TORLO-543901 format. One record per residue (C-alpha): residue in one letter; x, y, z. Coordinates in steps of 0.25 Angstrom, whole numbers. Layout:
<code=A&x=X&y=Y&z=Z>
...
//
This chain:
<code=X&x=-285&y=445&z=739>
<code=X&x=-286&y=446&z=724>
<code=X&x=-299&y=442&z=716>
<code=X&x=-298&y=429&z=708>
<code=X&x=-300&y=432&z=693>
<code=X&x=-297&y=418&z=689>
<code=X&x=-311&y=414&z=684>
<code=X&x=-314&y=428&z=677>
<code=X&x=-312&y=428&z=662>
<code=X&x=-299&y=435&z=657>
<code=X&x=-307&y=446&z=650>
<code=X&x=-313&y=451&z=663>
<code=X&x=-301&y=450&z=672>
<code=X&x=-296&y=464&z=669>
<code=X&x=-310&y=470&z=672>
<code=X&x=-310&y=463&z=686>
<code=X&x=-297&y=471&z=689>
<code=X&x=-304&y=485&z=687>
<code=X&x=-312&y=492&z=698>
<code=X&x=-322&y=499&z=689>
<code=X&x=-327&y=485&z=684>
<code=X&x=-331&y=481&z=698>
<code=X&x=-338&y=494&z=700>
<code=X&x=-346&y=492&z=688>
<code=X&x=-350&y=478&z=692>
<code=X&x=-354&y=483&z=706>
<code=X&x=-363&y=494&z=701>
<code=X&x=-369&y=486&z=690>
<code=X&x=-372&y=475&z=700>
<code=X&x=-379&y=485&z=709>
<code=X&x=-387&y=491&z=698>
<code=X&x=-391&y=477&z=693>
<code=X&x=-395&y=474&z=708>
<code=X&x=-404&y=487&z=708>
<code=X&x=-410&y=483&z=695>
<code=X&x=-414&y=469&z=700>
<code=X&x=-420&y=474&z=713>
<code=X&x=-428&y=484&z=705>
<code=X&x=-434&y=474&z=696>
<code=X&x=-436&y=465&z=708>
<code=X&x=-445&y=476&z=714>
<code=X&x=-453&y=478&z=701>
<code=X&x=-455&y=463&z=699>
<code=X&x=-458&y=458&z=713>
<code=X&x=-465&y=469&z=720>
<code=X&x=-472&y=475&z=708>
<code=X&x=-466&y=488&z=711>
<code=X&x=-462&y=498&z=701>
<code=X&x=-449&y=505&z=703>
<code=X&x=-446&y=519&z=698>
<code=X&x=-443&y=518&z=683>
<code=X&x=-431&y=527&z=685>
<code=X&x=-424&y=517&z=694>
<code=X&x=-426&y=505&z=685>
<code=X&x=-421&y=513&z=673>
<code=X&x=-409&y=517&z=681>
<code=X&x=-406&y=503&z=686>
<code=X&x=-407&y=497&z=672>
<code=X&x=-399&y=508&z=665>
<code=X&x=-388&y=507&z=676>
<code=X&x=-387&y=492&z=675>
<code=X&x=-387&y=492&z=660>
<code=X&x=-376&y=503&z=660>
<code=X&x=-367&y=496&z=670>
<code=X&x=-369&y=483&z=662>
<code=X&x=-364&y=491&z=650>
<code=X&x=-352&y=496&z=658>
<code=X&x=-349&y=482&z=663>
<code=X&x=-349&y=477&z=649>
<code=X&x=-340&y=488&z=644>
<code=X&x=-330&y=485&z=656>
<code=X&x=-330&y=471&z=652>
<code=X&x=-328&y=474&z=637>
<code=X&x=-316&y=483&z=641>
<code=X&x=-311&y=473&z=650>
<code=X&x=-311&y=463&z=639>
<code=X&x=-304&y=473&z=630>
<code=X&x=-294&y=475&z=640>
<code=X&x=-292&y=461&z=642>
<code=X&x=-290&y=458&z=627>
<code=X&x=-280&y=470&z=626>
<code=X&x=-272&y=464&z=638>
<code=X&x=-273&y=450&z=631>
<code=X&x=-267&y=456&z=618>
<code=X&x=-256&y=463&z=626>
<code=X&x=-253&y=450&z=634>
<code=X&x=-253&y=442&z=621>
<code=X&x=-243&y=452&z=615>
<code=X&x=-234&y=452&z=627>
<code=X&x=-234&y=437&z=627>
<code=X&x=-231&y=437&z=612>
<code=X&x=-219&y=446&z=614>
<code=X&x=-215&y=438&z=626>
<code=X&x=-215&y=425&z=618>
<code=X&x=-207&y=432&z=607>
<code=X&x=-197&y=437&z=617>
<code=X&x=-196&y=424&z=623>
<code=X&x=-194&y=417&z=609>
<code=X&x=-184&y=427&z=605>
<code=X&x=-177&y=425&z=619>
<code=X&x=-177&y=410&z=617>
<code=X&x=-172&y=411&z=602>
<code=X&x=-161&y=420&z=605>
<code=X&x=-157&y=414&z=619>
<code=X&x=-143&y=408&z=617>
<code=X&x=-147&y=396&z=626>
<code=X&x=-155&y=384&z=622>
<code=X&x=-169&y=383&z=628>
<code=X&x=-177&y=371&z=629>
<code=X&x=-190&y=368&z=636>
<code=X&x=-194&y=354&z=640>
<code=X&x=-207&y=348&z=643>
<code=X&x=-209&y=334&z=647>
<code=X&x=-195&y=331&z=642>
<code=X&x=-198&y=337&z=628>
<code=X&x=-193&y=350&z=622>
<code=X&x=-205&y=360&z=622>
<code=X&x=-196&y=372&z=618>
<code=X&x=-183&y=375&z=612>
<code=X&x=-176&y=388&z=608>
<code=X&x=-167&y=389&z=595>
<code=X&x=-154&y=388&z=604>
<code=X&x=-158&y=375&z=610>
<code=X&x=-161&y=370&z=596>
<code=X&x=-147&y=374&z=591>
<code=X&x=-141&y=367&z=603>
<code=X&x=-148&y=354&z=600>
<code=X&x=-142&y=354&z=586>
<code=X&x=-156&y=354&z=579>
<code=X&x=-161&y=365&z=570>
<code=X&x=-176&y=365&z=573>
<code=X&x=-183&y=367&z=586>
<code=X&x=-194&y=358&z=582>
<code=X&x=-184&y=346&z=582>
<code=X&x=-183&y=349&z=598>
<code=X&x=-197&y=353&z=602>
<code=X&x=-205&y=341&z=608>
<code=X&x=-192&y=332&z=608>
<code=X&x=-188&y=325&z=621>
<code=X&x=-177&y=332&z=627>
<code=X&x=-169&y=320&z=631>
<code=X&x=-166&y=318&z=616>
<code=X&x=-157&y=330&z=617>
<code=X&x=-150&y=325&z=629>
<code=X&x=-136&y=318&z=627>
<code=X&x=-135&y=304&z=633>
<code=X&x=-123&y=309&z=642>
<code=X&x=-132&y=320&z=648>
<code=X&x=-145&y=312&z=649>
<code=X&x=-144&y=308&z=663>
<code=X&x=-141&y=322&z=668>
<code=X&x=-152&y=328&z=659>
<code=X&x=-162&y=318&z=665>
<code=X&x=-158&y=323&z=679>
<code=X&x=-160&y=337&z=675>
<code=X&x=-173&y=335&z=670>
<code=X&x=-177&y=327&z=683>
<code=X&x=-173&y=339&z=691>
<code=X&x=-181&y=349&z=682>
<code=X&x=-193&y=340&z=683>
<code=X&x=-192&y=341&z=698>
<code=X&x=-191&y=357&z=697>
<code=X&x=-176&y=358&z=700>
<code=X&x=-166&y=366&z=691>
<code=X&x=-154&y=357&z=688>
<code=X&x=-140&y=364&z=687>
<code=X&x=-135&y=368&z=673>
<code=X&x=-128&y=356&z=665>
<code=X&x=-119&y=355&z=653>
<code=X&x=-122&y=344&z=643>
<code=X&x=-115&y=341&z=630>
<code=X&x=-122&y=335&z=618>
<code=X&x=-120&y=332&z=604>
<code=X&x=-127&y=340&z=593>
<code=X&x=-133&y=333&z=581>
<code=X&x=-121&y=339&z=573>
<code=X&x=-111&y=332&z=583>
<code=X&x=-107&y=344&z=590>
<code=X&x=-105&y=343&z=605>
<code=X&x=-112&y=354&z=613>
<code=X&x=-111&y=358&z=628>
<code=X&x=-124&y=363&z=633>
<code=X&x=-127&y=369&z=647>
<code=X&x=-141&y=366&z=651>
<code=X&x=-150&y=374&z=661>
<code=X&x=-164&y=369&z=664>
<code=X&x=-176&y=373&z=673>
<code=X&x=-190&y=368&z=675>
<code=X&x=-200&y=378&z=669>
<code=X&x=-215&y=378&z=665>
<code=X&x=-217&y=379&z=650>
<code=X&x=-231&y=380&z=644>
<code=X&x=-237&y=378&z=658>
<code=X&x=-230&y=364&z=659>
<code=X&x=-217&y=360&z=666>
<code=X&x=-205&y=361&z=658>
<code=X&x=-190&y=362&z=658>
<code=X&x=-182&y=373&z=653>
<code=X&x=-168&y=369&z=647>
<code=X&x=-158&y=380&z=643>
<code=X&x=-145&y=375&z=636>
<code=X&x=-133&y=383&z=632>
<code=X&x=-122&y=379&z=623>
<code=X&x=-109&y=379&z=631>
<code=X&x=-100&y=372&z=622>
<code=X&x=-90&y=383&z=620>
<code=X&x=-91&y=386&z=635>
<code=X&x=-87&y=372&z=638>
<code=X&x=-76&y=371&z=628>
<code=X&x=-70&y=384&z=633>
<code=X&x=-71&y=379&z=647>
<code=X&x=-65&y=366&z=643>
<code=X&x=-54&y=374&z=636>
<code=X&x=-52&y=383&z=648>
<code=X&x=-51&y=371&z=657>
<code=X&x=-41&y=364&z=648>
<code=X&x=-32&y=377&z=648>
<code=X&x=-34&y=378&z=663>
<code=X&x=-29&y=363&z=664>
<code=X&x=-17&y=366&z=655>
<code=X&x=-13&y=379&z=663>
<code=X&x=-14&y=371&z=676>
<code=X&x=-5&y=360&z=670>
<code=X&x=5&y=371&z=666>
<code=X&x=4&y=377&z=680>
<code=X&x=6&y=364&z=687>
<code=X&x=18&y=361&z=678>
<code=X&x=25&y=374&z=683>
<code=X&x=30&y=366&z=696>
<code=X&x=41&y=377&z=698>
<code=X&x=30&y=388&z=699>
<code=X&x=19&y=390&z=709>
<code=X&x=7&y=395&z=701>
<code=X&x=-4&y=400&z=710>
<code=X&x=-17&y=406&z=708>
<code=X&x=-23&y=416&z=717>
<code=X&x=-36&y=423&z=719>
<code=X&x=-38&y=438&z=721>
<code=X&x=-36&y=437&z=736>
<code=X&x=-23&y=429&z=734>
<code=X&x=-29&y=415&z=737>
<code=X&x=-23&y=403&z=730>
<code=X&x=-32&y=397&z=719>
<code=X&x=-23&y=389&z=711>
<code=X&x=-10&y=381&z=714>
<code=X&x=-1&y=374&z=705>
<code=X&x=8&y=362&z=708>
<code=X&x=20&y=371&z=707>
<code=X&x=15&y=379&z=718>
<code=X&x=13&y=367&z=727>
<code=X&x=27&y=363&z=724>
<code=X&x=33&y=376&z=726>
<code=X&x=25&y=381&z=739>
<code=X&x=20&y=368&z=744>
<code=X&x=5&y=369&z=746>
<code=X&x=-5&y=360&z=739>
<code=X&x=-16&y=366&z=731>
<code=X&x=-26&y=362&z=741>
<code=X&x=-18&y=369&z=752>
<code=X&x=-16&y=382&z=745>
<code=X&x=-29&y=385&z=738>
<code=X&x=-36&y=397&z=744>
<code=X&x=-24&y=401&z=752>
<code=X&x=-19&y=415&z=751>
<code=X&x=-6&y=416&z=743>
<code=X&x=1&y=424&z=755>
<code=X&x=4&y=410&z=760>
<code=X&x=16&y=410&z=751>
<code=X&x=22&y=422&z=757>
<code=X&x=31&y=424&z=770>
<code=X&x=23&y=429&z=782>
<code=X&x=31&y=442&z=782>
<code=X&x=26&y=444&z=767>
<code=X&x=12&y=441&z=771>
<code=X&x=12&y=451&z=782>
<code=X&x=18&y=461&z=773>
<code=X&x=6&y=459&z=763>
<code=X&x=14&y=454&z=752>
<code=X&x=4&y=444&z=746>
<code=X&x=-7&y=455&z=745>
<code=X&x=3&y=465&z=739>
<code=X&x=7&y=454&z=729>
<code=X&x=-8&y=453&z=724>
<code=X&x=-10&y=468&z=724>
<code=X&x=3&y=470&z=716>
<code=X&x=-1&y=459&z=706>
<code=X&x=-15&y=465&z=704>
<code=X&x=-10&y=479&z=702>
<code=X&x=2&y=476&z=693>
<code=X&x=-2&y=463&z=686>
<code=X&x=10&y=455&z=691>
<code=X&x=18&y=453&z=703>
<code=X&x=32&y=447&z=704>
<code=X&x=42&y=445&z=715>
<code=X&x=52&y=436&z=721>
<code=X&x=50&y=433&z=736>
<code=X&x=49&y=423&z=747>
<code=X&x=37&y=413&z=747>
<code=X&x=33&y=402&z=757>
<code=X&x=30&y=388&z=754>
<code=X&x=20&y=379&z=762>
<code=X&x=32&y=374&z=771>
<code=X&x=35&y=388&z=775>
<code=X&x=48&y=388&z=766>
<code=X&x=51&y=401&z=759>
<code=X&x=56&y=402&z=745>
<code=X&x=60&y=413&z=736>
<code=X&x=49&y=414&z=725>
<code=X&x=47&y=421&z=712>
<code=X&x=32&y=426&z=712>
<code=X&x=23&y=431&z=701>
<code=X&x=9&y=435&z=703>
<code=X&x=-1&y=439&z=692>
<code=X&x=-15&y=443&z=693>
<code=X&x=-27&y=435&z=686>
<code=X&x=-38&y=444&z=680>
<code=X&x=-52&y=442&z=675>
<code=X&x=-57&y=448&z=662>
<code=X&x=-60&y=462&z=669>
<code=X&x=-45&y=462&z=673>
<code=X&x=-49&y=460&z=688>
<code=X&x=-39&y=452&z=696>
<code=X&x=-45&y=438&z=700>
<code=X&x=-33&y=431&z=705>
<code=X&x=-18&y=430&z=704>
<code=X&x=-7&y=420&z=699>
<code=X&x=5&y=418&z=706>
<code=X&x=18&y=411&z=701>
<code=X&x=29&y=407&z=712>
<code=X&x=42&y=401&z=709>
<code=X&x=53&y=397&z=719>
<code=X&x=66&y=404&z=715>
<code=X&x=73&y=402&z=728>
<code=X&x=84&y=394&z=721>
<code=X&x=85&y=404&z=711>
<code=X&x=86&y=415&z=721>
<code=X&x=98&y=408&z=729>
<code=X&x=105&y=406&z=715>
<code=X&x=103&y=421&z=712>
<code=X&x=108&y=424&z=726>
<code=X&x=121&y=415&z=725>
<code=X&x=123&y=421&z=711>
<code=X&x=122&y=436&z=716>
<code=X&x=131&y=432&z=728>
<code=X&x=141&y=426&z=718>
<code=X&x=141&y=439&z=709>
<code=X&x=143&y=448&z=721>
<code=X&x=155&y=440&z=725>
<code=X&x=161&y=440&z=711>
<code=X&x=158&y=455&z=711>
<code=X&x=165&y=457&z=724>
<code=X&x=177&y=449&z=720>
<code=X&x=178&y=457&z=707>
<code=X&x=178&y=470&z=715>
<code=X&x=188&y=465&z=725>
<code=X&x=197&y=460&z=713>
<code=X&x=196&y=474&z=707>
<code=X&x=199&y=481&z=720>
<code=X&x=211&y=473&z=722>
<code=X&x=217&y=474&z=709>
<code=X&x=214&y=489&z=709>
<code=X&x=222&y=491&z=722>
<code=X&x=237&y=493&z=720>
<code=X&x=241&y=494&z=735>
<code=X&x=243&y=480&z=741>
<code=X&x=238&y=484&z=755>
<code=X&x=225&y=491&z=748>
<code=X&x=224&y=478&z=740>
<code=X&x=225&y=469&z=752>
<code=X&x=214&y=478&z=759>
<code=X&x=205&y=477&z=747>
<code=X&x=207&y=462&z=747>
<code=X&x=204&y=461&z=762>
<code=X&x=191&y=469&z=761>
<code=X&x=186&y=461&z=749>
<code=X&x=189&y=448&z=756>
<code=X&x=182&y=453&z=768>
<code=X&x=170&y=457&z=760>
<code=X&x=169&y=443&z=753>
<code=X&x=170&y=436&z=766>
<code=X&x=161&y=446&z=774>
<code=X&x=172&y=447&z=784>
<code=X&x=172&y=458&z=794>
<code=X&x=187&y=461&z=794>
<code=X&x=200&y=455&z=789>
<code=X&x=215&y=457&z=786>
<code=X&x=226&y=453&z=776>
<code=X&x=240&y=449&z=781>
<code=X&x=252&y=448&z=773>
<code=X&x=264&y=439&z=776>
<code=X&x=278&y=443&z=776>
<code=X&x=283&y=429&z=779>
<code=X&x=284&y=430&z=794>
<code=X&x=271&y=438&z=798>
<code=X&x=257&y=442&z=793>
<code=X&x=255&y=456&z=793>
<code=X&x=241&y=463&z=791>
<code=X&x=241&y=471&z=778>
<code=X&x=226&y=474&z=777>
<code=X&x=214&y=473&z=786>
<code=X&x=199&y=475&z=786>
<code=X&x=190&y=477&z=798>
<code=X&x=201&y=472&z=808>
<code=X&x=201&y=478&z=822>
<code=X&x=213&y=486&z=828>
<code=X&x=216&y=475&z=838>
<code=X&x=216&y=464&z=828>
<code=X&x=225&y=473&z=819>
<code=X&x=235&y=474&z=831>
<code=X&x=235&y=460&z=834>
<code=X&x=235&y=453&z=820>
<code=X&x=242&y=463&z=811>
<code=X&x=255&y=455&z=811>
<code=X&x=253&y=440&z=812>
<code=X&x=263&y=428&z=813>
<code=X&x=265&y=419&z=801>
<code=X&x=268&y=406&z=808>
<code=X&x=256&y=396&z=811>
<code=X&x=259&y=395&z=826>
<code=X&x=258&y=410&z=828>
<code=X&x=246&y=411&z=819>
<code=X&x=237&y=403&z=829>
<code=X&x=239&y=413&z=840>
<code=X&x=234&y=425&z=832>
<code=X&x=222&y=434&z=835>
<code=X&x=208&y=427&z=833>
<code=X&x=202&y=431&z=820>
<code=X&x=214&y=430&z=812>
<code=X&x=214&y=419&z=801>
<code=X&x=226&y=414&z=793>
<code=X&x=225&y=411&z=778>
<code=X&x=231&y=399&z=771>
<code=X&x=243&y=407&z=765>
<code=X&x=244&y=417&z=777>
<code=X&x=242&y=428&z=768>
<code=X&x=230&y=434&z=774>
<code=X&x=222&y=433&z=787>
<code=X&x=207&y=438&z=789>
<code=X&x=199&y=439&z=802>
<code=X&x=185&y=434&z=805>
//
């Protein structure tokens, strides 16, 4: 248990913490007690003690008293030196504190009993005044705008109860008419050994204006995105989960925003593509190359598949780290069908052009008929066929393609009359002008 020095003068407290002081006190007390006993025997019992003993006791007591006074003087000098050091440290601390308060880019106000007890230069500037004396001692509620008074009263009540209210943003009008947005933090403290409230205010006007401008641009961008009803514009996080969804995406794929948010974008892929790891490959390629584009199958909410044009781009932060992805999907099924029909038509025209060129470049009639037959079978995708030529009475086979030997034996010479035609081998069909016949 530590001794209690609360009732000891400050000058003596350093001495009481030193062992030699207590040793001097004990020895001095013992010598003084011996001197008193010696005098007692002389006065009471009329007995004379040896003079050497009396002199020794007296000198010893006097010497110890001198040492004791010297120790007390040294303790006093030490205490004074410590007090000077403490005063200097306090002065430097106050200077640093004042410098901190004056250079701090935040307004600092200390309230006591509802009045301003301390204010720094930034707080004076925020108030629109020029002299701190115009604020010191002034009731704080005179600075509170009417629309914020109820909220400020509630904050002061919470502070009086020892609670720390959350930060708040208030807007007030300066004496010059400028509107200022101020973010306010407040804490209960002790100032000059009395309960007080510390208020820290920061001018966030530019931040609020930038935030409002950013929100306005975000709203405009969202309106533009929602207006693109023919495109699904989807925002993804780093893992590929949906974080934004426009009206075009709902129209094209079928999910509402509430249904699709936080779902993985692999839900738009066919099961076989998911099993092959295609969604993960898409994100990897996008992060590596900076852009991913493909035309491929995608799946609607209903399970219907459609041919889509897909573009995926990464979203990066200031450090060029990927923090998400943007995916744009367009349904190009109709365009794909038109392109397929166009390609088929071009192929047919090219085939006919080759046939015409082959026919015109073949002088022999039989060879020309064979070229015509092969081209016709190619256009009709038929397995076999033949061309017959009429001599007025009979149809004779002049060119054939893929016909079996049995068929050639039975159908190389055919009658021209209708009654006999009906009894010919199966698989033989007659044209309208009886100029040619082809097989199935």
